[in-house]
C-alpha positions in Angstrom: -6.7 17.5 18.6 -8.0 18.6 15.6 -9.7 22.1 15.6 -12.7 22.1 12.9 -11.5 25.4 11.6 -11.5 26.5 8.1 -7.8 26.1 6.7 -6.5 28.3 3.8 -6.6 25.8 1.2 -8.8 24.5 -0.6 -9.0 19.9 -0.6 -10.4 18.4 -3.7 -12.1 15.1 -3.4 -12.8 13.3 -6.7 -15.4 10.7 -6.7 -15.9 8.2 -9.9 -19.6 7.3 -10.2 -20.6 4.1 -12.5 -24.2 3.0 -11.6 -23.5 4.0 -7.6 -27.4 5.0 -6.9 -27.6 2.4 -3.9 -24.4 4.1 -2.1 -23.9 7.2 -3.0 -26.2 9.4 -0.5 -24.4 7.6 2.5 -20.5 8.6 0.9 -21.6 12.1 -0.5 -22.8 12.9 3.1 -19.6 11.3 5.0 -18.4 14.3 2.8 -20.9 17.3 3.6 -19.9 16.3 7.3 -16.4 16.8 7.2 -15.1 19.0 9.6 -12.4 20.7 6.9 -14.1 23.5 5.6 -12.8 24.8 2.5 -13.6 21.1 0.3 -14.7 21.2 -3.4 -16.1 17.6 -4.1 -16.3 16.7 -7.9 -18.6 13.8 -8.8 -18.3 12.3 -12.2 -21.1 10.0 -13.7 -19.3 7.6 -16.0 -22.6 7.0 -18.2 -24.9 5.1 -15.4 -28.0 3.2 -16.6 -29.3 3.6 -12.7 -30.6 7.2 -11.2 -27.0 8.0 -9.9 -27.0 11.2 -12.2 -30.3 12.5 -10.9 -29.4 11.5 -7.3 -25.9 13.5 -7.8 -27.7 16.6 -8.7 -30.4 16.2 -5.8 -27.5 16.1 -3.6 -25.5 18.8 -5.2 -28.7 21.1 -4.4 -28.2 20.5 -0.5 -24.3 20.8 -0.6 -24.3 24.8 0.0 -26.0 24.4 3.3 -22.9 21.9 4.4 -20.4 25.0 3.1 -19.3 22.4 0.4 -18.8 23.4 -3.2 -20.0 20.3 -5.2 -19.9 20.0 -8.8 -21.4 17.0 -10.6 -20.1 16.2 -14.5 -21.8 13.8 -16.7 -19.8 11.5 -19.9 -20.0 8.5 -21.7 -18.7 5.0 -20.1 -15.0 5.6 -20.1 -13.9 3.4 -17.1 -12.5 4.4 -14.0 -8.8 6.0 -15.4 -10.1 8.4 -18.0 -13.2 9.3 -15.0 -10.2 10.0 -12.2 -8.3 11.9 -14.9 -10.9 14.1 -16.0 -11.8 14.8 -12.1 -8.0 15.9 -11.6 -8.1 17.8 -15.2 -11.3 20.0 -13.3 -9.9 20.2 -9.7 -8.7 23.8 -8.4 -7.8 22.7 -4.9 -4.4 22.2 -3.3 -5.0 19.0 -2.0 -6.1 16.2 -3.8 -8.3 13.3 -2.1 -10.2 10.3 -4.4 -13.4 8.5 -2.5 -14.7 5.0 -3.9 -18.6 6.0 -4.5 -19.8 3.5 -2.2 -17.0 4.1 0.8 -16.9 5.8 4.0 -15.1 8.6 5.4 -15.0 9.9 9.1 -15.6 13.6 9.6 -12.2 14.3 10.7 -10.9 12.5 7.7 -9.8 15.5 5.3 -8.5 17.7 8.0 -6.4 14.9 10.0 -4.3 14.0 6.8 -4.1 17.7 5.8 -3.1 18.9 8.9 -0.3 16.0 9.0 0.6 16.8 5.6 1.7 20.3 6.4 2.8 19.8 10.0 5.3 17.0 8.4 5.9 19.6 5.3 5.4 16.2 3.6 4.5 16.0 -0.1 1.7 12.8 0.6 0.1 11.7 3.7 -1.0 7.9 3.7 -4.0 6.5 6.6 -5.2 3.6 7.4 -8.5 2.1 6.8 -11.1 -0.5 7.2 -12.5 -3.2 5.8 -16.0 -2.9 6.2 -18.2 -6.0 4.6 -21.1 -4.2 2.7 -23.9 -6.6 3.9 -23.5 -6.8 7.4 -21.3 -3.9 8.5 -18.3 -5.6 9.9 -15.4 -4.7 10.2 -13.0 -7.5 8.3 -9.7 -6.2 8.5 -8.1 -3.1 10.2 -5.0 -1.9 8.4 -3.0 0.8 10.4 -0.2 1.7 9.7 2.9 3.0 11.2 4.8 5.8 11.0 8.6 4.0 11.8 8.1 1.3 9.4 9.0 2.1 5.5 7.2 -0.8 3.9 3.9 1.2 4.9 4.5 3.5 2.0 4.2 0.5 -0.4 1.8 -2.0 1.0 -0.9 -0.7 -0.6 -1.6 1.1 -3.3 -5.2 2.7 -3.7 -5.4 6.0 -4.4 -8.6 6.6 -1.6 -7.1 7.0 2.2 -4.4 9.5 1.5 -3.8 13.1 0.4 -1.6 14.2 -2.5 -0.4 17.6 -3.6 -2.2 19.0 -6.5 1.0 21.7 -7.6 3.2 18.2 -7.6 0.6 16.0 -10.0 0.5 19.0 -12.0 4.1 19.9 -12.3 4.5 16.3 -13.6 2.2 16.0 -15.8 0.7 12.6 -13.6 -2.6 10.9 -14.3 -3.9 7.7 -13.9 -2.4 5.0 -16.8 -5.4 4.1 -19.4 -5.0 0.1 -18.1 -7.4 -2.3 -17.1 -5.4 -3.5 -14.3 -3.5 -1.6 -11.2 -3.8 2.2 -12.4 -3.4 2.9 -8.8 -0.1 1.3 -8.8 1.1 3.5 -11.9 0.1 6.6 -10.5 1.2 5.9 -6.6 4.4 4.8 -7.5 5.4 7.9 -9.8 3.7 10.1 -7.7 6.1 9.1 -4.8 9.1 9.3 -7.0 8.6 12.9 -7.4 7.9 13.5 -3.6 10.6 15.0 -1.6 8.9 13.3 1.4 5.9 10.7 2.1 4.8 10.5 5.7 2.9 7.5 6.9 0.3 8.4 9.7 -1.3 5.6 12.1 -4.9 7.6 11.6 -7.4 5.8 10.2 -10.0 7.7 8.7 -11.5 5.6 5.3 -13.8 3.1 5.1 -13.2 0.7 2.2 -16.6 -1.3 1.2 -16.2 -4.9 0.4 -18.4 -5.7 -2.0 -18.0 -9.8 -3.3 -20.0 -8.3 -6.3 -17.8 -5.8 -7.4 -15.6 -6.2 -10.7 -12.2 -6.7 -9.2 -13.3 -9.9 -7.8 -15.1 -11.3 -10.7 -13.6 -10.0 -13.9 -10.2 -10.8 -12.0 -10.3 -14.3 -11.5 -9.1 -15.2 -15.1 -6.5 -13.9 -17.7 -7.4 -11.7 -20.1 -5.1 -10.0 -22.4 -6.0 -6.6 -21.6 -5.4 -7.0 -17.9 -1.9 -8.1 -18.7 0.3 -5.7 -16.2 3.6 -6.2 -17.3 2.7 -2.7 -20.2 1.7 -0.9 -16.9 4.7 -2.1 -14.7 7.5 -1.0 -17.3 5.7 2.2 -17.7 6.4 2.8 -14.1 9.7 2.2 -14.4 10.0 4.5 -17.1 8.1 7.5 -15.6 9.6 7.5 -12.4 11.3 10.8 -11.9 13.9 10.5 -8.9 14.0 6.3 -8.1 16.8 6.8 -5.9 14.3 8.7 -3.9 12.4 5.3 -2.7 14.1 2.3 -1.2 15.2 0.1 -3.3 15.1 -3.1 -2.0 11.3 -2.0 -0.7 10.4 -1.0 -4.2 11.5 -4.0 -5.8 9.6 -6.2 -3.4 6.7 -4.4 -4.4 7.0 -5.4 -7.9 7.7 -8.8 -7.0 4.6 -9.1 -4.9 2.9 -7.5 -7.7 3.6 -10.2 -10.2 2.9 -13.0 -7.6 -0.3 -11.6 -6.7 -1.4 -11.4 -10.5 -0.3 -14.9 -11.1 -2.5 -16.2 -8.0 -5.4 -14.1 -8.9 -5.5 -14.7 -12.2 -5.1 -18.3 -12.4 -7.9 -20.1 -11.5 -10.1 -20.7 -15.0 -7.2 -19.5 -17.0 -6.2 -22.5 -19.8 -3.3 -24.4 -19.0 -1.2 -23.1 -22.0 -1.8 -19.4 -21.7 -1.1 -20.3 -18.0 2.8 -21.2 -18.8 3.0 -18.1 -21.3 1.7 -16.1 -18.4 4.4 -17.6 -16.0 7.2 -17.1 -18.0 6.6 -13.4 -19.4 6.1 -12.6 -16.0 9.2 -13.9 -14.2 11.4 -12.8 -17.6 9.9 -9.5 -17.2 11.4 -9.9 -13.2 14.9 -11.3 -14.5 15.2 -8.4 -17.2 14.3 -5.7 -14.8 15.1 -6.8 -11.5 18.2 -9.3 -12.2 19.5 -10.0 -8.3 15.4 -10.4 -7.4 16.0 -13.7 -5.8 18.7 -12.2 -3.2 16.4 -9.4 -2.2 17.0 -8.6 1.2 13.0 -8.7 2.3 12.9 -11.7 0.7 16.2 -13.3 2.5 14.6 -12.2 6.0 11.4 -13.4 5.3 10.3 -9.3 5.3 9.6 -6.8 4.9 8.9 -5.5 8.2 4.8 -4.0 8.6 3.7 -6.8 5.7 1.3 -9.8 7.0 2.8 -12.9 7.4 0.7 -14.6 5.2 1.6 -12.5 2.4 5.4 -12.9 3.2 5.0 -16.3 3.3 2.5 -16.5 0.1 5.7 -14.0 -1.6 8.8 -15.9 -0.7 7.5 -19.3 -1.2 6.3 -18.3 -5.0 10.3 -16.8 -5.5 11.6 -20.3 -4.2 9.0 -22.4 -6.3 10.0 -20.7 -9.4 13.5 -21.1 -8.5 13.2 -24.7 -8.2 11.3 -24.8 -11.5 7.9 -25.7 -9.5 5.8 -22.8 -9.6 4.6 -23.4 -13.2 3.2 -26.9 -11.6 1.9 -25.3 -8.5 -0.1 -22.7 -10.6 -1.8 -25.4 -12.9 -2.9 -27.6 -9.4 -3.7 -24.0 -8.4 -6.1 -23.1 -11.2 -8.0 -26.2 -10.4 -9.3 -25.7 -7.2 
């Protein structure tokens, strides 16, 4: 059982803020309630047009009463990557955690993740999360991980719901890549390649708020040149420090899954000519970087264990259709739905 006693090392929580006035008070108060006492909360207003900055300053004034060191910064709008990177530049804690402005944390979240990190002598601990509907608070999905399931290290690439060691981030000069798509993928895969041990815990302490109006649900639903994932994926492979420290078939499957996700997610509303170029360039990238990807053991076994049957089926079907020359016709039909 967690003690709630003060621990000797500081944890820094970074919250990027953009027009988050509606949600901020709830999220920040979740930090104020944390049982882990040595917390530095860094909030960065990324050029909000609403009252976010004023609210942050008001919340910061009450932070000392909760034994929280809350620091508020503001900047012209620079995007989520630059904002998280500034948070890393400003952080002074031994541990790093990220939180989105509209999400939730159980009061023992930080303590549980940090305690597990030290007990396991790990360099990263990944916890589960709940997907919560913004409107009525319903739990839409429950993501709980199994310590003995290797794939659970790779299943979700979001930076929240886990804890990092700042020493590793700084030693490897690691920052979020300036990209409009999957900046989390790059950061986490490169970070994991620097780790001696990544531990997965069944503990669930994070609530991810689903908002249908968010950019990720709208602006990603069609192709845009600046959201081409291939430069990011290539940079990820280039910057990995010790790729052999990760399970090769699972790492390869993670890249395959990401390519399939991208093609399906951006297909709708994309003109046919561009869809063909997307399809051809993505599979050419896979063939260049993972020449035997069609023989990946996880694809053959309808794996990996720990992924949902739906996702496993989609990924395998996409690769099978591509091998038969049928995935592009499928994408063209799918784009009209």
